[in-house]
C-alpha positions as CSV (number, residue, x, y, z in Angstrom):
1,M,-39.0,-9.0,-20.3
2,R,-36.7,-6.2,-19.1
3,F,-36.8,-3.9,-16.1
4,N,-34.2,-1.1,-15.9
5,R,-32.1,-2.7,-18.6
6,L,-32.1,-6.1,-16.8
7,D,-33.5,-9.2,-18.5
8,L,-35.7,-10.6,-15.7
9,N,-34.9,-14.1,-16.9
10,L,-31.5,-13.5,-15.5
11,L,-33.0,-13.2,-12.0
12,I,-34.2,-16.8,-12.4
13,A,-30.6,-17.9,-13.3
14,L,-29.2,-15.9,-10.4
15,D,-31.6,-17.5,-8.0
16,S,-30.7,-21.0,-9.2
17,L,-27.0,-20.2,-9.0
18,L,-27.3,-18.9,-5.4
19,R,-29.3,-22.0,-4.4
20,E,-27.0,-24.6,-6.1
21,R,-23.6,-22.8,-5.8
22,S,-22.7,-24.7,-9.0
23,I,-23.1,-23.9,-12.7
24,T,-23.7,-27.5,-13.6
25,R,-26.4,-28.1,-11.0
26,A,-28.0,-24.7,-11.8
27,A,-28.1,-25.7,-15.4
28,E,-29.8,-29.0,-14.5
29,R,-32.4,-27.1,-12.4
30,L,-33.1,-24.7,-15.2
31,N,-33.1,-27.3,-18.0
32,L,-30.3,-25.3,-19.7
33,T,-26.8,-26.1,-20.8
34,P,-23.9,-25.2,-18.5
35,S,-22.6,-22.8,-21.2
36,A,-25.9,-21.0,-21.2
37,V,-25.8,-20.6,-17.5
38,S,-22.2,-19.4,-17.6
39,S,-23.2,-16.8,-20.2
40,A,-26.1,-15.7,-17.9
41,L,-23.6,-15.4,-15.0
42,A,-21.3,-13.2,-17.1
43,R,-24.2,-10.9,-18.0
44,L,-25.2,-10.7,-14.3
45,R,-21.7,-9.8,-13.3
46,Q,-21.6,-7.1,-15.8
47,Y,-25.0,-5.6,-14.8
48,F,-24.2,-5.7,-11.0
49,D,-20.5,-4.9,-11.4
50,D,-19.7,-7.7,-9.0
51,E,-18.3,-11.2,-9.3
52,L,-21.5,-12.5,-7.5
53,L,-20.1,-16.0,-7.2
54,V,-16.4,-17.0,-6.9
55,Q,-14.9,-20.5,-7.0
56,V,-13.7,-21.8,-3.7
57,G,-12.5,-25.4,-4.0
58,R,-15.3,-27.4,-5.7
59,R,-18.0,-24.9,-4.8
60,M,-18.9,-21.4,-5.8
61,E,-19.4,-19.1,-2.9
62,P,-21.5,-15.9,-3.1
63,T,-20.0,-12.5,-2.6
64,P,-21.5,-10.2,0.1
65,R,-23.3,-8.4,-2.8
66,A,-24.9,-11.7,-3.9
67,E,-25.8,-12.6,-0.4
68,G,-27.6,-9.3,0.0
69,L,-29.5,-9.8,-3.3
70,H,-30.7,-13.4,-2.7
71,D,-33.7,-12.6,-0.5
72,A,-34.8,-9.7,-2.7
73,V,-34.5,-11.8,-5.8
74,R,-36.6,-14.6,-4.2
75,D,-39.2,-12.1,-3.1
76,V,-39.6,-10.8,-6.7
77,L,-39.8,-14.3,-8.1
78,V,-42.3,-15.5,-5.5
79,R,-44.5,-12.4,-6.2
80,I,-44.4,-13.0,-9.9
81,D,-45.2,-16.7,-9.5
82,S,-48.1,-16.0,-7.1
83,T,-49.7,-13.2,-9.2
84,I,-48.8,-13.4,-12.8
85,A,-47.9,-17.0,-13.3
86,S,-50.5,-18.6,-11.0
87,Q,-53.5,-20.4,-12.4
88,P,-57.0,-18.8,-11.8
89,R,-58.4,-22.1,-10.7
90,F,-57.2,-25.5,-9.3
91,D,-58.5,-28.8,-10.5
92,P,-57.0,-31.6,-8.2
93,A,-58.0,-34.3,-10.7
94,S,-55.8,-32.8,-13.5
95,S,-53.1,-30.9,-11.7
96,D,-49.4,-31.6,-12.2
97,R,-48.4,-29.3,-9.4
98,T,-46.0,-30.3,-6.6
99,F,-46.9,-29.1,-3.1
100,R,-43.8,-28.7,-0.9
101,I,-44.7,-28.8,2.8
102,F,-42.3,-28.3,5.7
103,L,-43.2,-30.5,8.6
104,S,-41.8,-32.9,11.2
105,D,-41.9,-36.7,11.3
106,Y,-44.4,-36.4,14.1
107,M,-46.8,-34.8,11.6
108,Q,-46.2,-37.6,9.1
109,F,-47.4,-40.1,11.7
110,V,-50.5,-38.3,13.1
111,L,-52.0,-36.1,10.3
112,V,-50.4,-36.7,6.9
113,P,-51.9,-40.2,6.5
114,H,-55.4,-38.7,6.8
115,L,-54.4,-35.9,4.4
116,L,-53.2,-38.4,1.8
117,A,-56.3,-40.5,2.2
118,L,-58.4,-37.4,1.3
119,V,-56.1,-36.6,-1.6
120,A,-56.7,-40.2,-2.9
121,E,-60.4,-39.9,-2.5
122,Q,-60.4,-36.8,-4.8
123,R,-58.3,-38.7,-7.3
124,C,-55.8,-35.8,-7.1
125,T,-52.9,-36.0,-9.5
126,A,-50.7,-33.4,-7.8
127,R,-47.5,-34.5,-6.1
128,F,-46.5,-33.9,-2.5
129,E,-42.9,-33.3,-1.2
130,F,-42.5,-33.3,2.6
131,L,-39.4,-31.4,3.5
132,P,-37.2,-32.2,6.6
133,Q,-36.6,-29.8,9.4
134,V,-34.1,-27.0,8.8
135,S,-32.7,-24.4,11.0
136,N,-34.8,-21.6,9.5
137,P,-38.2,-22.8,8.1
138,Q,-39.4,-19.2,7.8
139,R,-36.6,-18.5,5.2
140,S,-37.8,-21.5,3.2
141,L,-41.2,-20.0,3.1
142,E,-39.9,-16.5,2.2
143,R,-37.8,-17.9,-0.7
144,G,-40.6,-20.0,-2.1
145,E,-38.8,-23.3,-1.2
146,A,-41.9,-24.4,0.7
147,D,-45.5,-23.8,0.0
148,L,-46.6,-24.4,3.6
149,L,-45.1,-24.7,7.0
150,I,-46.9,-26.9,9.5
151,I,-45.1,-26.4,12.8
152,P,-45.9,-25.2,16.3
153,R,-47.3,-21.7,16.3
154,G,-44.5,-20.2,18.3
155,F,-42.0,-20.9,15.6
156,L,-44.0,-19.1,12.8
157,S,-43.1,-15.9,11.1
158,P,-45.0,-12.8,12.2
159,D,-45.0,-11.6,8.6
160,H,-47.3,-14.1,7.0
161,P,-50.8,-15.5,7.5
162,E,-51.4,-18.5,9.7
163,E,-54.1,-20.7,10.9
164,V,-54.1,-23.0,14.0
165,L,-55.1,-26.5,13.0
166,Y,-55.3,-28.2,16.4
167,E,-53.9,-28.3,19.9
168,E,-51.6,-31.1,21.2
169,G,-50.8,-32.3,24.7
170,F,-47.9,-34.3,26.0
171,V,-47.4,-37.6,27.9
172,C,-44.5,-39.5,29.3
173,V,-43.5,-42.8,27.8
174,V,-41.5,-45.5,29.6
175,W,-40.5,-49.1,28.9
176,R,-43.3,-51.4,30.2
177,D,-40.8,-53.4,32.3
178,S,-39.1,-50.4,33.8
179,P,-39.6,-49.6,37.5
180,L,-40.9,-46.2,36.2
181,A,-43.9,-48.0,34.8
182,Q,-45.0,-49.0,38.2
183,G,-46.8,-46.6,40.5
184,E,-47.1,-42.8,40.1
185,L,-44.5,-41.0,38.1
186,T,-43.6,-38.2,40.5
187,F,-41.7,-35.1,39.8
188,E,-38.7,-36.5,41.8
189,R,-38.7,-39.7,39.8
190,Y,-39.0,-37.7,36.6
191,L,-36.0,-35.6,37.4
192,A,-33.9,-38.5,38.6
193,A,-34.4,-40.5,35.4
194,G,-32.5,-40.2,32.2
195,H,-34.4,-38.6,29.3
196,V,-34.5,-39.4,25.6
197,V,-35.1,-36.1,23.8
198,M,-35.5,-34.7,20.3
199,Q,-33.0,-31.9,19.7
200,P,-34.4,-29.4,17.1
201,P,-32.1,-27.8,14.5
202,T,-30.5,-24.6,15.8
203,G,-32.6,-21.6,15.1
204,T,-36.0,-23.3,15.0
205,G,-37.1,-21.8,18.3
206,E,-36.8,-22.6,22.0
207,A,-36.1,-26.2,22.7
208,F,-38.0,-28.1,25.4
209,E,-34.9,-28.2,27.5
210,A,-34.5,-24.4,27.5
211,W,-38.2,-24.0,28.4
212,F,-37.9,-26.6,31.2
213,V,-34.9,-24.8,32.8
214,R,-36.6,-21.4,32.5
215,R,-39.8,-22.8,34.0
216,Y,-38.5,-25.0,36.8
217,G,-35.0,-23.8,37.4
218,V,-33.4,-27.2,37.0
219,A,-32.2,-29.2,33.9
220,R,-33.3,-32.6,33.0
221,N,-30.8,-35.5,32.9
222,V,-30.6,-35.9,29.1
223,A,-29.2,-39.4,28.4
224,V,-30.0,-39.6,24.6
225,T,-30.6,-37.0,21.9
226,T,-32.0,-37.8,18.5
227,Y,-33.2,-35.8,15.5
228,G,-36.8,-37.0,15.2
229,F,-39.9,-37.3,17.4
230,A,-40.9,-40.8,16.2
231,P,-37.9,-42.6,17.5
232,L,-38.4,-41.4,21.1
233,V,-40.9,-44.1,22.0
234,A,-38.7,-46.9,20.6
235,L,-35.6,-45.6,22.3
236,V,-36.9,-45.9,25.9
237,C,-37.4,-49.7,25.4
238,G,-35.0,-51.8,27.5
239,T,-34.0,-48.8,29.6
240,D,-35.1,-46.8,32.6
241,H,-35.3,-43.6,30.5
242,I,-38.3,-41.4,30.0
243,A,-39.5,-39.7,26.8
244,T,-41.9,-36.8,26.9
245,V,-43.9,-37.2,23.7
246,H,-46.8,-35.7,21.8
247,A,-49.9,-37.5,23.1
248,R,-51.3,-38.5,19.7
249,L,-47.9,-39.8,18.5
250,A,-47.5,-41.8,21.8
251,R,-50.8,-43.5,21.4
252,I,-50.0,-44.5,17.8
253,L,-46.6,-45.9,18.6
254,A,-47.5,-47.6,21.8
255,A,-49.3,-50.2,19.7
256,A,-46.0,-51.2,18.2
257,W,-43.6,-51.0,21.2
258,P,-43.7,-52.4,24.8
259,V,-44.2,-49.1,26.6
260,A,-46.4,-47.6,29.2
261,I,-47.9,-44.1,28.9
262,K,-47.9,-41.9,32.0
263,P,-49.3,-38.5,32.7
264,P,-46.5,-35.9,33.1
265,P,-45.9,-35.0,36.8
266,L,-45.7,-31.3,35.9
267,P,-47.8,-28.9,33.8
268,I,-46.7,-28.7,30.2
269,E,-48.2,-26.1,28.0
270,R,-50.3,-27.5,25.2
271,M,-48.9,-27.0,21.7
272,E,-50.8,-25.1,19.0
273,Q,-50.0,-26.8,15.7
274,A,-50.5,-24.3,12.9
275,V,-50.1,-23.9,9.1
276,Q,-48.5,-20.9,7.5
277,W,-48.3,-19.7,3.9
278,H,-46.7,-16.8,2.1
279,K,-48.6,-13.6,2.2
280,Y,-48.4,-13.3,-1.6
281,R,-50.1,-16.7,-1.9
282,T,-53.2,-16.1,0.1
283,Q,-55.3,-16.1,-3.0
284,D,-53.6,-19.2,-4.5
285,P,-56.5,-21.6,-5.3
286,G,-54.3,-24.7,-5.0
287,L,-53.1,-23.7,-1.5
288,A,-56.7,-22.7,-0.5
289,W,-57.8,-26.3,-1.6
290,L,-54.9,-27.8,0.4
291,R,-55.7,-25.8,3.6
292,D,-59.3,-26.9,3.4
293,L,-58.1,-30.5,3.0
294,L,-55.9,-30.1,6.1
295,R,-59.0,-29.0,8.1
296,Q,-60.8,-32.1,7.0
297,A,-57.8,-34.3,7.8
298,V,-57.7,-32.8,11.4
299,R,-61.4,-33.8,11.9
300,R,-60.7,-37.3,10.7
301,M,-57.6,-37.6,12.9
302,D,-59.5,-36.6,16.0
303,A,-62.4,-38.9,15.1
304,G,-60.1,-41.8,14.4
305,T,-61.7,-42.4,11.0
306,W,-60.5,-42.8,7.5
307,S,-63.6,-41.7,5.7
308,D,-66.6,-39.4,6.4
């Protein structure tokens, strides 16, 4: 298939080359030989009159022209995939599809187990790939690298549809044998203590620390930073530190660790956890099925049940 003298298959090759920055890895992704990918790159260079990728050490780096093309190429491929190549119906019991979902480790503790239980009940043969946090989840959605984002609503893109799944509150977690576990956790005690915090990747939105300073005009004493939410509960054990944690996650992990849960001594805005999908995939029957399953999983999560 050609458009304006360009073989559209070359766009698939260009997309893989820009993702992998390697002819060998791009060939593996495309199920082609390296020589076939090299030939495709030569044709792309001729068409665009640009080197597109140049060798720098062991990696190939994109030229400014290639960088400018990447999002546009992904947009074209996502649109083709969501309209021309998509299936008119989705049968979970026979699907070989892989759903790629961007979410945090917090979600894998509180909601995903209920989602997978529902998947098993439907004898669904699709696969699920849960993607780790990155600095720009919106770009992952734009480029078709993720089918869904399940993140706080404030971090979503304004350019794509979204749906709020549920609200989440926060609690403070301390070691059961810490003096902080005794008596009321006042604002003064909260400020004086060391804090164990999750530091989100740069670019994912305002971190709790920035919000805290903006709201209260003072910074918390951050003693420990980590890259996930789930470790927060364990990392206060044996210390006089505090972790401010999602309430659902704290209740789950408190059963495994010697901790006490305290109400925060300050108002903390509740979080709206939402799901977002690409605007071109609103009519995707597989994603419509998955979004409905997420709604059912939320109901089970809140009811504390594993079946209806």
